[in-house]
DRENPA-3360 file (N, C-alpha, C; in nm, 2 decimals, always signed):
BEGIN
1 = MNEPTHPK = +7.09/+4.15/-3.27/+6.98/+4.10/-3.32/+6.99/+3.99/-3.46 ~ +6.89/+3.94/-3.48/+6.95/+3.83/-3.56/+6.92/+3.87/-3.72 ~ +7.01/+3.86/-3.81/+7.01/+3.84/-3.92/+6.89/+3.76/-4.02 ~ +6.83/+3.86/-4.12/+6.78/+3.81/-4.18/+6.77/+3.69/-4.28 ~ +6.69/+3.59/-4.32/+6.75/+3.49/-4.39/+6.64/+3.50/-4.53 ~ +6.72/+3.46/-4.65/+6.65/+3.46/-4.79/+6.59/+3.37/-4.78 ~ +6.46/+3.37/-4.82/+6.36/+3.26/-4.83/+6.42/+3.12/-4.90 ~ +6.56/+3.13/-4.98/+6.64/+2.99/-5.04/+6.68/+2.97/-4.96;
9 = RRTALWIL = +6.74/+3.05/-4.86/+6.85/+3.00/-4.77/+6.74/+2.91/-4.65 ~ +6.61/+2.95/-4.64/+6.50/+2.89/-4.54/+6.47/+2.76/-4.61 ~ +6.46/+2.75/-4.71/+6.41/+2.64/-4.77/+6.53/+2.54/-4.78 ~ +6.66/+2.57/-4.79/+6.81/+2.47/-4.82/+6.80/+2.41/-4.65 ~ +6.78/+2.50/-4.53/+6.76/+2.48/-4.41/+6.68/+2.36/-4.39 ~ +6.55/+2.40/-4.40/+6.45/+2.29/-4.39/+6.48/+2.17/-4.47 ~ +6.54/+2.16/-4.60/+6.53/+2.07/-4.69/+6.66/+1.95/-4.59 ~ +6.78/+2.02/-4.52/+6.89/+1.97/-4.45/+6.85/+1.90/-4.36;
17 = GVGVAAAL = +6.78/+1.97/-4.28/+6.68/+1.89/-4.14/+6.63/+1.76/-4.19 ~ +6.51/+1.78/-4.30/+6.45/+1.65/-4.33/+6.55/+1.58/-4.37 ~ +6.65/+1.60/-4.49/+6.73/+1.51/-4.58/+6.81/+1.42/-4.47 ~ +6.85/+1.50/-4.36/+6.94/+1.43/-4.28/+6.89/+1.33/-4.18 ~ +6.77/+1.38/-4.12/+6.68/+1.26/-4.07/+6.62/+1.15/-4.14 ~ +6.59/+1.20/-4.29/+6.56/+1.10/-4.34/+6.63/+0.99/-4.38 ~ +6.80/+1.03/-4.41/+6.90/+0.94/-4.42/+6.91/+0.85/-4.32 ~ +6.91/+0.92/-4.21/+6.98/+0.85/-4.06/+6.84/+0.71/-4.04;
25 = AGALTQIV = +6.71/+0.80/-4.10/+6.59/+0.71/-4.05/+6.62/+0.55/-4.15 ~ +6.65/+0.61/-4.29/+6.67/+0.52/-4.40/+6.80/+0.39/-4.35 ~ +6.88/+0.43/-4.27/+6.99/+0.38/-4.25/+6.97/+0.29/-4.15 ~ +6.86/+0.30/-4.04/+6.85/+0.29/-3.95/+6.70/+0.17/-3.99 ~ +6.65/+0.18/-4.11/+6.54/+0.06/-4.13/+6.52/-0.07/-4.06 ~ +6.65/-0.13/-4.11/+6.62/-0.25/-4.09/+6.61/-0.27/-3.91 ~ +6.72/-0.19/-3.83/+6.69/-0.21/-3.70/+6.56/-0.19/-3.64 ~ +6.53/-0.08/-3.69/+6.36/-0.05/-3.64/+6.26/-0.16/-3.67;
33 = ISERGRSA = +6.28/-0.20/-3.79/+6.18/-0.29/-3.83/+6.20/-0.44/-3.73 ~ +6.28/-0.48/-3.70/+6.37/-0.57/-3.64/+6.31/-0.53/-3.49 ~ +6.32/-0.43/-3.43/+6.27/-0.40/-3.29/+6.10/-0.46/-3.33 ~ +6.03/-0.37/-3.42/+5.91/-0.34/-3.39/+5.83/-0.48/-3.43 ~ +5.94/-0.59/-3.46/+5.89/-0.73/-3.47/+5.85/-0.83/-3.37 ~ +5.90/-0.77/-3.27/+5.92/-0.82/-3.10/+5.84/-0.75/-3.02 ~ +5.76/-0.84/-2.94/+5.65/-0.79/-2.85/+5.69/-0.65/-2.81 ~ +5.82/-0.60/-2.75/+5.85/-0.53/-2.70/+5.85/-0.37/-2.82;
41 = SVDAQRAT = +5.83/-0.36/-2.89/+5.82/-0.31/-3.00/+5.73/-0.16/-2.96 ~ +5.77/-0.04/-3.03/+5.72/+0.07/-2.98/+5.66/+0.09/-3.08 ~ +5.50/+0.16/-3.08/+5.39/+0.19/-3.19/+5.42/+0.33/-3.21 ~ +5.52/+0.42/-3.24/+5.55/+0.53/-3.26/+5.47/+0.60/-3.40 ~ +5.43/+0.75/-3.34/+5.33/+0.79/-3.49/+5.45/+0.85/-3.57 ~ +5.53/+0.91/-3.51/+5.63/+1.00/-3.59/+5.76/+0.98/-3.55 ~ +5.80/+0.91/-3.46/+5.96/+0.92/-3.39/+6.00/+0.79/-3.50 ~ +6.14/+0.79/-3.52/+6.24/+0.69/-3.53/+6.29/+0.66/-3.44;
49 = VLSPPKPI = +6.26/+0.51/-3.39/+6.31/+0.44/-3.25/+6.45/+0.37/-3.27 ~ +6.54/+0.39/-3.23/+6.67/+0.29/-3.25/+6.66/+0.16/-3.15 ~ +6.69/+0.07/-3.18/+6.67/-0.04/-3.13/+6.79/-0.14/-3.15 ~ +6.93/-0.16/-3.12/+6.92/-0.10/-2.98/+6.97/+0.03/-2.98 ~ +6.96/+0.10/-2.87/+6.99/+0.25/-2.84/+7.14/+0.27/-2.86 ~ +7.17/+0.40/-2.95/+7.29/+0.42/-2.94/+7.41/+0.48/-2.82 ~ +7.50/+0.38/-2.79/+7.58/+0.46/-2.69/+7.66/+0.58/-2.74 ~ +7.64/+0.70/-2.65/+7.74/+0.82/-2.69/+7.85/+0.81/-2.64;
57 = AAFSLIDQ = +7.93/+0.86/-2.69/+8.09/+0.88/-2.62/+8.09/+0.99/-2.53 ~ +8.20/+0.99/-2.45/+8.19/+1.09/-2.34/+8.24/+1.21/-2.44 ~ +8.18/+1.31/-2.36/+8.22/+1.47/-2.37/+8.23/+1.59/-2.30 ~ +8.29/+1.64/-2.34/+8.31/+1.78/-2.20/+8.23/+1.93/-2.26 ~ +8.12/+1.98/-2.17/+8.08/+2.11/-2.24/+8.03/+2.15/-2.08 ~ +8.01/+2.28/-2.10/+7.93/+2.37/-1.98/+7.84/+2.41/-2.04 ~ +7.72/+2.46/-1.91/+7.58/+2.49/-1.97/+7.57/+2.65/-1.92 ~ +7.47/+2.70/-1.92/+7.47/+2.85/-1.93/+7.48/+2.89/-1.79;
65 = TGRPFGSE = +7.52/+2.83/-1.70/+7.58/+2.89/-1.57/+7.71/+2.88/-1.53 ~ +7.78/+2.79/-1.61/+7.89/+2.78/-1.64/+7.93/+2.67/-1.59 ~ +7.83/+2.55/-1.53/+7.87/+2.42/-1.49/+7.90/+2.32/-1.58 ~ +7.99/+2.21/-1.56/+8.01/+2.15/-1.66/+7.90/+2.04/-1.72 ~ +7.90/+2.02/-1.82/+7.78/+1.91/-1.88/+7.86/+1.84/-2.00 ~ +7.84/+1.72/-1.92/+7.89/+1.57/-1.95/+7.83/+1.47/-1.97 ~ +7.86/+1.37/-2.01/+7.78/+1.25/-2.00/+7.70/+1.21/-1.89 ~ +7.77/+1.24/-1.78/+7.72/+1.21/-1.65/+7.57/+1.29/-1.62;
73 = RLQGKWTF = +7.55/+1.44/-1.69/+7.45/+1.49/-1.70/+7.28/+1.47/-1.74 ~ +7.33/+1.32/-1.81/+7.23/+1.25/-1.93/+7.20/+1.16/-1.81 ~ +7.24/+1.10/-1.73/+7.20/+0.97/-1.64/+7.09/+1.01/-1.57 ~ +7.02/+0.90/-1.55/+6.88/+0.89/-1.48/+6.76/+0.97/-1.56 ~ +6.76/+1.06/-1.66/+6.69/+1.11/-1.68/+6.66/+1.12/-1.86 ~ +6.54/+1.10/-1.89/+6.52/+1.13/-2.05/+6.51/+1.28/-2.10 ~ +6.62/+1.26/-2.19/+6.65/+1.38/-2.22/+6.63/+1.43/-2.38 ~ +6.55/+1.57/-2.41/+6.55/+1.59/-2.55/+6.64/+1.69/-2.56;
81 = VFFGYTHC = +6.71/+1.67/-2.67/+6.80/+1.74/-2.73/+6.79/+1.80/-2.85 ~ +6.82/+1.95/-2.87/+6.82/+2.03/-3.01/+6.94/+2.09/-3.03 ~ +6.99/+2.06/-3.15/+7.11/+2.13/-3.16/+7.07/+2.27/-3.24 ~ +7.14/+2.38/-3.22/+7.09/+2.52/-3.29/+7.17/+2.64/-3.27 ~ +7.14/+2.75/-3.27/+7.24/+2.85/-3.23/+7.12/+3.00/-3.21 ~ +7.17/+3.06/-3.12/+7.09/+3.19/-3.06/+7.04/+3.28/-3.21 ~ +7.15/+3.30/-3.30/+7.12/+3.38/-3.39/+7.03/+3.33/-3.50 ~ +6.97/+3.20/-3.49/+6.91/+3.14/-3.61/+6.78/+3.22/-3.62;
89 = PDVCPTTL = +6.72/+3.23/-3.72/+6.60/+3.32/-3.73/+6.48/+3.26/-3.72 ~ +6.51/+3.13/-3.77/+6.35/+3.09/-3.78/+6.33/+2.91/-3.73 ~ +6.41/+2.82/-3.74/+6.43/+2.69/-3.72/+6.43/+2.70/-3.59 ~ +6.53/+2.75/-3.50/+6.55/+2.72/-3.37/+6.43/+2.77/-3.26 ~ +6.37/+2.90/-3.30/+6.31/+2.91/-3.21/+6.19/+2.87/-3.23 ~ +6.15/+2.82/-3.38/+6.00/+2.74/-3.35/+6.04/+2.58/-3.33 ~ +6.15/+2.54/-3.30/+6.11/+2.40/-3.24/+6.18/+2.43/-3.09 ~ +6.26/+2.56/-3.06/+6.21/+2.55/-2.89/+6.06/+2.56/-2.83;
97 = SALAGVDK = +6.04/+2.63/-2.95/+5.89/+2.69/-2.89/+5.81/+2.56/-2.90 ~ +5.80/+2.45/-3.01/+5.76/+2.32/-3.00/+5.77/+2.24/-2.88 ~ +5.93/+2.23/-2.84/+5.99/+2.17/-2.73/+5.92/+2.21/-2.61 ~ +5.91/+2.35/-2.56/+5.81/+2.40/-2.47/+5.69/+2.38/-2.49 ~ +5.63/+2.34/-2.59/+5.50/+2.26/-2.56/+5.48/+2.14/-2.55 ~ +5.59/+2.06/-2.58/+5.59/+1.91/-2.51/+5.62/+1.90/-2.37 ~ +5.68/+2.01/-2.30/+5.71/+2.01/-2.16/+5.59/+2.04/-2.14 ~ +5.49/+2.15/-2.15/+5.39/+2.16/-2.11/+5.32/+2.06/-2.08;
105 = LLRADPGA = +5.29/+1.99/-2.23/+5.21/+1.85/-2.19/+5.23/+1.73/-2.10 ~ +5.40/+1.73/-2.06/+5.40/+1.65/-2.01/+5.38/+1.70/-1.84 ~ +5.41/+1.80/-1.82/+5.41/+1.86/-1.69/+5.27/+1.85/-1.62 ~ +5.18/+1.79/-1.75/+5.03/+1.74/-1.67/+5.02/+1.65/-1.58 ~ +5.14/+1.58/-1.61/+5.16/+1.45/-1.47/+5.26/+1.49/-1.40 ~ +5.28/+1.58/-1.34/+5.38/+1.60/-1.26/+5.50/+1.54/-1.21 ~ +5.44/+1.39/-1.20/+5.52/+1.28/-1.14/+5.59/+1.26/-1.23 ~ +5.52/+1.21/-1.38/+5.59/+1.17/-1.48/+5.72/+1.28/-1.53;
113 = HQDVQTVF = +5.71/+1.38/-1.50/+5.77/+1.51/-1.56/+5.92/+1.50/-1.47 ~ +5.92/+1.47/-1.39/+6.05/+1.46/-1.28/+6.18/+1.42/-1.39 ~ +6.17/+1.29/-1.44/+6.28/+1.27/-1.48/+6.29/+1.30/-1.63 ~ +6.23/+1.43/-1.67/+6.26/+1.48/-1.82/+6.36/+1.60/-1.82 ~ +6.43/+1.64/-1.90/+6.49/+1.76/-1.92/+6.57/+1.80/-2.05 ~ +6.54/+1.90/-2.09/+6.53/+1.96/-2.25/+6.66/+2.02/-2.26 ~ +6.73/+2.02/-2.40/+6.90/+2.06/-2.35/+6.89/+2.12/-2.52 ~ +6.96/+2.26/-2.49/+6.97/+2.28/-2.65/+7.14/+2.34/-2.63;
121 = VSVDPRRD = +7.17/+2.26/-2.76/+7.33/+2.28/-2.74/+7.37/+2.36/-2.88 ~ +7.45/+2.48/-2.86/+7.47/+2.52/-2.95/+7.59/+2.50/-3.05 ~ +7.58/+2.55/-3.15/+7.66/+2.51/-3.26/+7.76/+2.62/-3.29 ~ +7.72/+2.71/-3.22/+7.78/+2.83/-3.25/+7.84/+2.89/-3.14 ~ +7.95/+2.84/-3.07/+8.02/+2.87/-2.97/+8.07/+3.02/-2.98 ~ +8.14/+3.05/-3.06/+8.21/+3.19/-3.08/+8.09/+3.29/-3.06 ~ +7.98/+3.28/-3.07/+7.90/+3.40/-3.06/+7.81/+3.32/-2.91 ~ +7.76/+3.18/-2.91/+7.70/+3.17/-2.80/+7.78/+3.14/-2.65;
129 = TPEQLAKY = +7.78/+3.22/-2.56/+7.88/+3.23/-2.48/+7.77/+3.19/-2.36 ~ +7.80/+3.13/-2.26/+7.70/+3.07/-2.15/+7.64/+3.21/-2.12 ~ +7.65/+3.35/-2.13/+7.59/+3.45/-2.07/+7.50/+3.47/-2.20 ~ +7.52/+3.45/-2.32/+7.43/+3.46/-2.40/+7.33/+3.33/-2.41 ~ +7.37/+3.23/-2.39/+7.25/+3.13/-2.37/+7.16/+3.13/-2.25 ~ +7.22/+3.21/-2.13/+7.14/+3.27/-2.00/+7.00/+3.33/-2.05 ~ +7.09/+3.44/-2.17/+6.95/+3.53/-2.21/+6.86/+3.45/-2.28 ~ +6.89/+3.37/-2.36/+6.80/+3.34/-2.45/+6.70/+3.19/-2.42;
137 = VPFFNEDF = +6.81/+3.10/-2.38/+6.69/+3.00/-2.34/+6.60/+3.00/-2.24 ~ +6.61/+3.10/-2.15/+6.49/+3.10/-2.06/+6.34/+3.19/-2.12 ~ +6.34/+3.23/-2.26/+6.25/+3.27/-2.30/+6.15/+3.17/-2.35 ~ +6.22/+3.07/-2.37/+6.11/+2.96/-2.41/+6.05/+2.88/-2.30 ~ +6.20/+2.84/-2.20/+6.13/+2.78/-2.10/+6.24/+2.77/-1.98 ~ +6.20/+2.83/-1.84/+6.30/+2.84/-1.74/+6.39/+2.73/-1.72 ~ +6.34/+2.60/-1.76/+6.41/+2.46/-1.71/+6.49/+2.44/-1.79 ~ +6.46/+2.49/-1.92/+6.56/+2.45/-1.99/+6.71/+2.47/-1.99;
145 = IGVTGEQA = +6.78/+2.38/-2.06/+6.97/+2.37/-2.01/+7.01/+2.44/-2.12 ~ +7.06/+2.51/-2.15/+7.17/+2.56/-2.26/+7.30/+2.50/-2.27 ~ +7.36/+2.47/-2.33/+7.49/+2.43/-2.35/+7.61/+2.48/-2.47 ~ +7.68/+2.52/-2.44/+7.79/+2.55/-2.53/+7.93/+2.48/-2.48 ~ +8.04/+2.54/-2.55/+8.21/+2.48/-2.49/+8.28/+2.49/-2.63 ~ +8.38/+2.40/-2.60/+8.48/+2.42/-2.74/+8.42/+2.36/-2.85 ~ +8.45/+2.46/-3.00/+8.41/+2.37/-3.10/+8.42/+2.24/-3.14 ~ +8.55/+2.19/-3.11/+8.61/+2.08/-3.12/+8.51/+1.97/-3.05;
153 = QIDRLARD = +8.47/+1.97/-2.91/+8.39/+1.90/-2.83/+8.27/+1.89/-2.88 ~ +8.18/+2.02/-2.96/+8.05/+2.01/-3.00/+8.04/+1.96/-3.13 ~ +8.17/+1.97/-3.20/+8.15/+1.90/-3.33/+8.18/+1.75/-3.32 ~ +8.24/+1.70/-3.22/+8.26/+1.57/-3.19/+8.12/+1.50/-3.12 ~ +8.05/+1.58/-3.03/+7.94/+1.49/-2.98/+7.80/+1.53/-3.10 ~ +7.80/+1.65/-3.18/+7.70/+1.63/-3.30/+7.74/+1.55/-3.40 ~ +7.91/+1.48/-3.42/+7.91/+1.39/-3.53/+7.84/+1.23/-3.48 ~ +7.87/+1.24/-3.33/+7.84/+1.13/-3.29/+7.68/+1.10/-3.27;
161 = LGIVHLRT = +7.61/+1.19/-3.27/+7.45/+1.20/-3.25/+7.39/+1.22/-3.42 ~ +7.49/+1.22/-3.51/+7.44/+1.24/-3.65/+7.39/+1.40/-3.67 ~ +7.42/+1.48/-3.60/+7.37/+1.60/-3.66/+7.51/+1.68/-3.70 ~ +7.46/+1.75/-3.87/+7.53/+1.80/-3.95/+7.51/+1.98/-3.92 ~ +7.61/+2.05/-3.94/+7.59/+2.17/-3.93/+7.70/+2.27/-4.00 ~ +7.66/+2.35/-4.09/+7.74/+2.43/-4.17/+7.75/+2.55/-4.19 ~ +7.87/+2.68/-4.16/+7.86/+2.76/-4.14/+7.85/+2.87/-4.27 ~ +7.77/+2.95/-4.31/+7.78/+3.02/-4.41/+7.90/+3.12/-4.39;
169 = QEDAAGGY = +7.96/+3.17/-4.50/+8.05/+3.25/-4.55/+8.00/+3.40/-4.46 ~ +8.08/+3.48/-4.40/+8.04/+3.57/-4.32/+8.03/+3.73/-4.43 ~ +7.92/+3.79/-4.40/+7.90/+3.89/-4.49/+7.99/+4.03/-4.45 ~ +7.98/+4.15/-4.55/+8.03/+4.24/-4.52/+8.08/+4.32/-4.35 ~ +7.97/+4.28/-4.26/+7.96/+4.30/-4.15/+8.01/+4.19/-4.05 ~ +8.04/+4.10/-4.09/+8.10/+3.97/-4.01/+7.96/+3.90/-3.96 ~ +7.85/+3.89/-3.99/+7.76/+3.81/-3.96/+7.74/+3.69/-4.04 ~ +7.66/+3.59/-4.01/+7.70/+3.45/-4.07/+7.58/+3.35/-4.04;
177 = LIDHTASI = +7.53/+3.28/-4.06/+7.41/+3.18/-4.05/+7.49/+3.03/-4.06 ~ +7.39/+2.97/-3.98/+7.48/+2.78/-3.98/+7.38/+2.74/-4.02 ~ +7.38/+2.64/-4.12/+7.27/+2.56/-4.16/+7.30/+2.44/-4.08 ~ +7.16/+2.37/-4.00/+7.19/+2.26/-3.93/+7.09/+2.18/-3.92 ~ +7.11/+2.04/-3.88/+6.99/+1.97/-3.87/+6.87/+1.99/-3.78 ~ +6.76/+1.98/-3.83/+6.65/+2.00/-3.76/+6.57/+1.93/-3.66 ~ +6.65/+1.79/-3.64/+6.59/+1.71/-3.59/+6.61/+1.74/-3.43 ~ +6.48/+1.67/-3.36/+6.51/+1.66/-3.20/+6.55/+1.48/-3.18;
185 = LLIDPKGR = +6.63/+1.51/-3.06/+6.69/+1.36/-3.03/+6.63/+1.35/-2.89 ~ +6.61/+1.20/-2.85/+6.56/+1.16/-2.77/+6.68/+1.03/-2.69 ~ +6.74/+1.11/-2.56/+6.83/+1.05/-2.48/+6.77/+0.96/-2.38 ~ +6.82/+0.83/-2.37/+6.72/+0.77/-2.27/+6.85/+0.77/-2.13 ~ +6.75/+0.75/-2.01/+6.82/+0.73/-1.88/+6.96/+0.68/-1.85 ~ +6.96/+0.61/-1.96/+7.14/+0.55/-1.95/+7.21/+0.63/-2.03 ~ +7.21/+0.71/-2.08/+7.27/+0.81/-2.19/+7.33/+0.77/-2.33 ~ +7.17/+0.70/-2.38/+7.23/+0.62/-2.49/+7.10/+0.70/-2.60;
193 = LRALFGVP = +7.17/+0.73/-2.75/+7.04/+0.76/-2.83/+6.92/+0.68/-2.83 ~ +6.81/+0.73/-2.79/+6.71/+0.64/-2.81/+6.63/+0.61/-2.92 ~ +6.56/+0.80/-2.99/+6.49/+0.81/-3.08/+6.53/+0.97/-3.14 ~ +6.46/+0.99/-3.25/+6.50/+1.11/-3.34/+6.37/+1.13/-3.38 ~ +6.31/+1.28/-3.40/+6.19/+1.33/-3.40/+6.21/+1.42/-3.53 ~ +6.21/+1.38/-3.67/+6.21/+1.49/-3.80/+6.13/+1.61/-3.77 ~ +6.15/+1.68/-3.90/+5.99/+1.78/-3.88/+5.89/+1.73/-3.97 ~ +5.78/+1.78/-3.94/+5.76/+1.89/-3.86/+5.72/+1.82/-3.71;
201 = HEPRIIAA = +5.75/+1.91/-3.63/+5.78/+1.89/-3.49/+5.63/+1.97/-3.41 ~ +5.56/+1.85/-3.40/+5.39/+1.87/-3.32/+5.42/+1.81/-3.18 ~ +5.42/+1.92/-3.12/+5.43/+1.88/-2.94/+5.35/+1.76/-2.93 ~ +5.24/+1.76/-2.95/+5.13/+1.66/-2.90/+5.19/+1.51/-2.96 ~ +5.23/+1.54/-3.07/+5.25/+1.36/-3.13/+5.39/+1.33/-3.07 ~ +5.47/+1.44/-3.04/+5.61/+1.41/-2.98/+5.60/+1.38/-2.83 ~ +5.47/+1.43/-2.80/+5.46/+1.41/-2.62/+5.40/+1.29/-2.62 ~ +5.35/+1.24/-2.68/+5.26/+1.09/-2.71/+5.39/+1.00/-2.71;
209 = DFERIRGA = +5.48/+0.99/-2.88/+5.55/+0.91/-2.87/+5.64/+0.89/-2.76 ~ +5.67/+0.97/-2.71/+5.77/+1.00/-2.57/+5.71/+0.91/-2.48 ~ +5.58/+0.91/-2.46/+5.52/+0.79/-2.38/+5.51/+0.68/-2.41 ~ +5.49/+0.66/-2.52/+5.51/+0.51/-2.56/+5.67/+0.46/-2.53 ~ +5.75/+0.53/-2.57/+5.89/+0.50/-2.58/+5.93/+0.44/-2.42 ~ +5.88/+0.56/-2.35/+5.93/+0.55/-2.18/+5.86/+0.44/-2.16 ~ +5.74/+0.42/-2.19/+5.64/+0.29/-2.12/+5.72/+0.16/-2.19 ~ +5.80/+0.15/-2.30/+5.87/+0.03/-2.34/+5.97/+0.06/-2.27;
217 = G = +6.02/+0.09/-2.23/+6.18/+0.12/-2.17/+6.27/+0.12/-2.21;
% end
């Protein structure tokens, strides 16, 4: 059972997600402005679009079925990525529900949905085994991919993508929470970070921005 979260911690977690997304967006301001100054610009409502897209270093993780999950699994598809953990009391289920909403909207055009996948990367491999992810992730969408692995590999990928995660001190029962960036990331079919979506996550806006980004190539 998930541990309850004190209101102040929920606020801190929300601020962490907003703050990190804002910091990254600020650091990329000149790049994004440069992109929008060209005819191939993306007129996104909410997304921070990277131009050029950021390459992602090789990594080695596993999915909820025990299959390897590395850079090659990002090739040829547009991938929505969210970092979190299954014991997360509020932000993770809320975000995964939003991503399920995005998936439903995109499925309205079956042909366009074939090149889209959604990946949930756990920052808590100590508790989030493949078996745990196999129970948790399908609750939101049976097609979602849950990913875990060695902590060092997860940390490496998180740093590469600008994701911050901080584990709290364990309580007397051994339970703990993890504060983490709440942004949704978008990886392009060449395996590069193309955009990020900060909070609040509104499925219709994310889906619309995605279509604009995909249309721009």
